[in-house]
C-alpha positions in Angstrom: -112.3 -51.9 276.7 -111.8 -55.5 275.7 -109.0 -56.2 273.3 -109.8 -58.9 270.7 -107.6 -60.8 268.3 -109.8 -61.6 265.3 -108.5 -64.7 263.5 -109.7 -65.9 260.2 -108.4 -67.5 257.0 -110.7 -65.3 255.0 -110.8 -61.5 254.7 -111.5 -59.2 251.7 -108.6 -57.9 249.7 -108.4 -54.9 247.3 -109.1 -57.1 244.3 -111.4 -59.6 246.1 -113.9 -57.5 248.0 -116.4 -60.3 248.6 -114.0 -62.9 249.8 -114.6 -63.2 253.6 -116.7 -60.1 253.7 -118.5 -61.6 256.7 -115.4 -61.4 258.8 -115.0 -57.7 257.8 -118.6 -57.2 259.0 -117.7 -58.9 262.3 -114.8 -56.5 262.7 -117.0 -53.5 262.1 -119.6 -54.7 264.5 -117.1 -55.2 267.3 -115.4 -51.8 266.7 -118.8 -50.1 266.7 -119.5 -51.7 270.1 -116.3 -50.2 271.4 -114.0 -53.3 271.3 -110.3 -52.9 270.4 -109.9 -55.3 267.4 -106.6 -56.5 266.1 -106.8 -58.5 262.8 -104.9 -61.7 262.1 -106.3 -62.8 258.7 -105.6 -64.1 255.2 -106.5 -61.3 252.8 -107.9 -62.6 249.5 -107.9 -66.1 248.1 -104.7 -67.6 246.7 -105.1 -67.9 242.9 -102.8 -71.0 242.5 -102.0 -73.9 244.8 -98.6 -72.4 245.6 -100.2 -69.0 246.3 -102.5 -70.7 248.8 -99.6 -72.6 250.4 -97.6 -69.4 250.8 -100.5 -67.5 252.3 -101.2 -70.3 254.9 -97.6 -70.6 255.7 -97.3 -66.9 256.6 -100.7 -67.1 258.5 -99.7 -70.1 260.6 -96.2 -68.7 261.3 -97.6 -65.5 262.5 -100.1 -67.4 264.6 -97.3 -69.3 266.3 -95.4 -66.2 267.2 -98.3 -64.0 268.3 -98.3 -63.1 272.0 -101.8 -63.8 273.4 -101.1 -62.3 276.8 -102.2 -58.8 275.7 -105.6 -59.9 274.5 -108.8 -60.5 276.4 -110.4 -62.6 273.7 -109.0 -64.6 270.8 -111.9 -64.9 268.4 -111.4 -67.7 265.8 -113.6 -68.1 262.7 -113.5 -71.1 260.4 -111.5 -73.1 263.0 -111.2 -76.0 260.5 -108.6 -73.8 258.7 -107.6 -71.3 261.3 -107.1 -73.1 264.6 -104.3 -75.5 263.9 -101.4 -73.4 265.1 -103.2 -72.6 268.4 -103.0 -76.2 269.5 -99.4 -75.4 270.3 -100.0 -72.2 272.2 -101.1 -71.4 275.8 -103.9 -69.0 276.2 -102.1 -66.9 278.8 -105.3 -65.5 280.2 -107.0 -64.8 276.9 -110.4 -66.4 276.3 -110.9 -68.5 273.2 -114.1 -68.0 271.3 -114.6 -70.3 268.3 -117.2 -69.3 265.7 -118.3 -72.2 263.5 -119.6 -71.8 260.0 -121.2 -74.1 257.4 -118.5 -76.6 256.4 -116.7 -76.7 259.7 -119.1 -79.5 260.7 -121.5 -80.3 257.8 -120.1 -81.5 254.5 -121.4 -79.8 251.4 -121.4 -83.0 249.5 -120.1 -86.4 250.7 -117.8 -86.7 253.6 -114.3 -87.0 252.2 -111.2 -88.0 254.2 -110.0 -84.3 254.1 -113.4 -83.1 255.4 -113.3 -85.5 258.3 -109.8 -84.3 259.2 -110.9 -80.6 259.1 -114.0 -81.4 261.1 -111.7 -83.2 263.7 -109.7 -79.9 264.0 -112.9 -77.9 264.5 -114.2 -80.3 267.2 -110.8 -80.1 269.0 -111.0 -76.3 268.8 -114.4 -76.5 270.4 -113.1 -78.6 273.2 -110.4 -76.0 274.0 -112.8 -73.0 273.7 -114.2 -70.9 276.4 -117.2 -70.0 274.2 -118.7 -71.3 271.0 -120.9 -69.5 268.5 -123.0 -71.4 265.9 -125.3 -69.8 263.2 -128.5 -71.8 263.8 -130.4 -74.2 266.0 -129.8 -76.9 263.4 -126.0 -76.3 263.6 -126.2 -76.5 267.4 -127.9 -80.0 267.1 -125.1 -81.1 264.8 -122.5 -80.0 267.2 -124.2 -81.7 270.1 -124.4 -85.0 268.2 -120.7 -84.8 267.3 -119.5 -83.6 270.7 -122.1 -84.2 273.4 -119.7 -83.6 276.3 -118.7 -80.1 275.4 -119.3 -78.1 278.6 -118.8 -74.5 277.6 -121.8 -72.3 276.7 -122.8 -72.3 273.0 -124.6 -69.3 271.6 -126.9 -69.5 268.6 -126.2 -66.3 266.8 -126.8 -66.1 263.0 -123.9 -65.2 260.8 -124.8 -61.5 260.5 -128.2 -60.0 260.8 -130.4 -58.7 258.0 -130.3 -55.0 257.1 -134.0 -54.3 257.2 -133.3 -50.7 256.0 -132.2 -52.3 252.7 -134.2 -55.5 252.6 -137.8 -54.3 252.8 -141.0 -54.2 250.7 -140.8 -51.7 247.8 -144.4 -50.9 246.9 -143.7 -49.8 243.3 -141.9 -53.1 242.6 -144.4 -55.4 244.3 -145.4 -58.4 242.1 -148.5 -58.3 239.9 -150.8 -60.5 241.9 -153.0 -61.2 238.9 -150.2 -63.7 238.1 -147.8 -65.6 240.3 -144.1 -65.2 240.0 -141.8 -67.7 241.8 -138.2 -66.8 242.4 -134.9 -68.4 243.1 -131.9 -66.5 244.4 -128.5 -68.2 244.9 -125.7 -70.2 243.3 -126.7 -72.1 240.2 -125.0 -75.4 241.0 -125.8 -79.1 241.4 -127.3 -79.8 244.8 -128.9 -76.4 245.1 -132.1 -77.9 243.7 -132.8 -75.2 241.1 -133.3 -77.9 238.5 -136.1 -79.3 240.7 -137.6 -75.9 240.8 -137.7 -75.5 237.1 -139.2 -79.0 236.6 -141.9 -78.3 239.1 -142.7 -75.0 237.4 -143.2 -76.8 234.1 -146.2 -78.7 235.7 -148.0 -75.5 236.8 -150.3 -73.2 234.8 -148.8 -70.9 232.2 -149.8 -67.9 234.3 -146.9 -68.9 236.6 -143.4 -67.5 235.8 -140.0 -67.5 237.5 -137.1 -65.1 238.1 -133.8 -66.9 238.7 -131.0 -64.7 240.1 -127.5 -66.1 240.4 -124.6 -67.7 238.6 -122.5 -70.8 238.7 -121.2 -73.9 236.9 -124.7 -75.4 236.4 -126.0 -72.3 234.5 -125.6 -73.6 231.0 -127.3 -76.9 231.8 -130.1 -75.1 233.5 -130.7 -72.9 230.4 -130.7 -76.1 228.3 -133.3 -77.7 230.6 -135.5 -74.6 230.4 -135.4 -74.7 226.6 -136.3 -78.5 226.6 -139.2 -77.9 228.9 -140.5 -75.0 226.8 -140.2 -72.5 229.6 -138.1 -69.8 227.8 -141.0 -67.4 227.9 -141.8 -68.1 231.5 -138.2 -68.1 233.1 -136.2 -64.9 233.4 -132.6 -65.9 234.2 -131.1 -62.7 235.5 -127.6 -64.0 236.4 -125.4 -62.6 239.2 -126.4 -59.2 240.4 -124.7 -56.8 243.0 -125.9 -57.5 246.5 -127.4 -54.0 246.8 -129.8 -54.8 243.9 -131.2 -58.0 245.4 -134.2 -56.2 247.1 -135.4 -55.1 243.7 -135.7 -58.7 242.6 -137.2 -60.1 245.8 -139.9 -57.5 245.4 -140.9 -58.8 242.0 -141.7 -62.3 243.2 -144.5 -63.8 245.2 -142.8 -66.8 246.6 -139.1 -67.6 247.0 -138.2 -71.2 246.3 -135.2 -72.5 248.2 -135.0 -76.2 247.2 -131.5 -77.0 248.3 -130.5 -80.6 248.8 -127.8 -79.5 251.3 -128.2 -79.1 255.0 -127.6 -75.4 255.0 -126.1 -73.9 258.1 -128.0 -70.7 257.8 -129.4 -69.4 254.4 -129.4 -65.6 254.3 -131.5 -65.5 251.2 -134.5 -67.0 253.1 -134.5 -64.1 255.7 -133.7 -61.5 253.1 -136.7 -62.5 251.1 -138.9 -62.6 254.2 -137.7 -59.1 255.1 -139.0 -57.9 251.7 -142.4 -59.5 252.5 -141.8 -62.6 250.4 -142.9 -66.0 251.9 -140.4 -68.9 251.3 -140.8 -72.5 250.2 -137.7 -74.3 251.5 -136.5 -77.8 251.8 -137.5 -79.3 255.1 -134.0 -79.7 256.5 -131.1 -77.6 257.7 -131.3 -74.1 259.2 -133.9 -72.6 256.7 -136.5 -75.1 258.0 -136.0 -73.6 261.5 -136.9 -70.1 260.2 -140.2 -71.1 258.6 -143.5 -71.9 260.2 -145.5 -73.9 257.7 -148.6 -72.1 256.5 -147.8 -69.0 258.5 -144.8 -67.4 256.8 -143.8 -70.1 254.3 -144.0 -73.7 253.3 -141.7 -76.7 253.4 -141.1 -79.5 250.9 -139.3 -82.8 251.1 -135.7 -82.4 250.0 -134.9 -83.6 246.5 -138.5 -84.5 245.8 -139.9 -82.6 242.7 -143.4 -83.9 243.4 -143.4 -82.5 246.9 -142.0 -79.2 245.6 -144.7 -79.0 242.9 -147.4 -79.8 245.4 -146.3 -77.0 247.7 -146.0 -74.5 244.9 -149.6 -75.4 243.8 -150.7 -75.1 247.5 -149.4 -71.5 247.4 -151.3 -70.9 244.1 -154.5 -72.0 245.8 -154.3 -69.5 248.6 -156.6 -66.5 248.4 -155.2 -63.0 248.0 -156.0 -62.3 251.7 -154.1 -65.5 252.8 -151.1 -64.5 250.8 -151.1 -61.0 252.2 -151.2 -62.4 255.7 -148.3 -64.7 254.9 -146.3 -61.7 253.6 -147.0 -59.8 256.8 -145.9 -62.8 258.9 -142.7 -63.1 256.9 -141.7 -59.5 257.5 -142.4 -60.0 261.2 -140.3 -63.2 261.3 -137.3 -61.5 259.6 -137.5 -58.7 262.1 -136.3 -61.0 264.8 -133.0 -61.4 262.8 -132.4 -57.7 262.0 -128.8 -56.5 262.2 -129.2 -54.4 265.4 -130.7 -57.3 267.3 -128.1 -59.9 266.1 -125.2 -57.4 266.7 -126.4 -56.8 270.3 -126.7 -60.5 271.0 -123.2 -61.1 269.5 -121.4 -58.3 271.5 -123.2 -59.3 274.7 -121.9 -62.8 274.3 -118.3 -61.7 273.7 -118.5 -59.5 276.8 -120.0 -62.4 278.8 -117.2 -64.9 277.9 -114.4 -62.4 278.3 -115.7 -61.5 281.8 -115.7 -65.2 283.0 -113.1 -66.1 285.7 
């Protein structure tokens, strides 16, 4: 049985059950596969700057004094924030696996000095690693551009698979195909492109409506835009909903619109929607563009271009009922390649492969 030290600066706490839930899912996957997992994490987000400083001080101190000789693998997620103390430690036989996530390499907005420093730490972690995991082919290309001489194996394994027992078509909730309902699921924030989505909707026939699920700082401005465009009767802003309720909303829409301006490292909502039999119209960059085959299981629009988005939404409207059903079928098939059992098996196999290397 391999013994793994699971290191991350994010992990759920009793009062912040969503914070770092992905790391908790990794822990569960490894334990279910028979690995002996020891946690070294920061539980919950610091509320104040001093609270964060104290949490990181304790985390880094424990990292410095942790004996690595008893572990087969040291698995480090979010190396930009988690790896710093390990620069000063010898591996002592343990293999280092670095798991990269969205903002380890790709800036959410512009590249600030702080981001470049954190990216430098991530790249140095990769250079010291025995194995690297990235969430998508897009992310692999970004890593290869930034560090072309990294010699260790890099595995493309998404950040958690899709639970296809939860995300699936629900016949009684399927959309009314006499009308077309577009949908957006995600954070309501600048750069996510939801404003472009609403503006594109305003140019389409009145038989087209929208469901918008999510919350965020841009919500009040979005509501104001909807009123100004005269779309109040056509846009249903649901707000944030529990994760378990998302399939209900996916099954009420005909096409998910994912118009982000960011180069997303993965984009779970794209595959969640597909698993529910919903084709996706996504920005043609980042990881979501890798998942979609144009005209087969979705469509792609030019990032930040409302005319391109409107054109692709109209293109979907012009499809026959049979063509839409075929696209729905293809979407379900595509999502199946990313189901949780398949991804978990790939992940655990890679961990075993790296730990067995001489």
